[in-house]
Every structure is written in C-alpha cells, then in structure tokens.
N, C-alpha and C positions, 0 to 999 in steps of 0.2 A: 618542548618536544612535539611534534605533529601527531595528530591521531590518524590512524590507519582507517581507510574507508572500508566497509563491509558491502559488498555487492551481493544482491539476493536475486535469485531466478524466480519464475513464476511459482514453481513447487515451494521454495523456500518462503516466500511472501504468503502463499496460502496456508502453510503450516504455521508460520508466525501469526497470523491473524485468526487461525483456527476456522478456515473456511475451505470448503470443498474447491477443488481445482475448477469445477464448472461454475461456481459463484464468483469466483475471481475473474474468469473468462468473460462473464456476464458484466461484471463491474468494468471491466476494460472496454467491452464493446459499447457500454453506455456512457463511457467517459465519466464514471464515478471514481475510479481509481486514478491516481496521478498518471501523467505520461511516464514511461521508463526514463531514467536519468542518462542512460546511454545504452548501447548495444555491443555485445561482445559477439561479432560475426553477426549472425541473424537473431540472437537470443536476446530479448529485453532484459535489462537489468536495472534494480532500483537500489539506491543508497539505503541502508538500513534507516538512517535519520529521516528519510523522506517518508517512508513507510509509518514509522512510529509517529512523526508528526501528523500525518494524515489520519492515523487512527485516533489519536488524542483529540483532533478537531471534529472528527466524526461523532465522537462520544459526547463532546461538548454540545454539537448541534442537536443531538437526540435528547439531551437534557433540557435545552431551552424549548423544543417542541413540546415535552411533556409538561414543562412549567407554565407554557402558554395556553394549555388546552382546559 
C-alpha cells in the first residue's frame, strides 16, 4: 500500500513547529528552512516528512553544540 503525502503550507508548518509565522518567514529568507518540495500555484508547500526530518536534524545539531561547549 502506498503512503499518502501530506502537504503543508507556511501556516501549517509554523503551527507544526510551534513557531510564529514571522519566525518561519525569517528562516525561509535565511535559507535555514528547507526549500519547498513543490508549489501549488504560487503557494509553497512542504511534505510533512521533509519538515519532520529537518526538525529532528535541527534538534540533533543543537545537542551537539551544547555537548561541545
């Protein structure tokens, strides 16, 4: 059975991550957030797995920084 993709908009990504929209916007402008997986019209969307993987890696990076200080 194939797994259905879940596409997330800016608002949904910010809600999932617990960030204000303005913080998400800043992450996008600074290329901290992954590029959108695709666009629906002019709306950028990410696959939920892309965001969850990015969030996991981000947490791992912050743990390494704390351990190295």
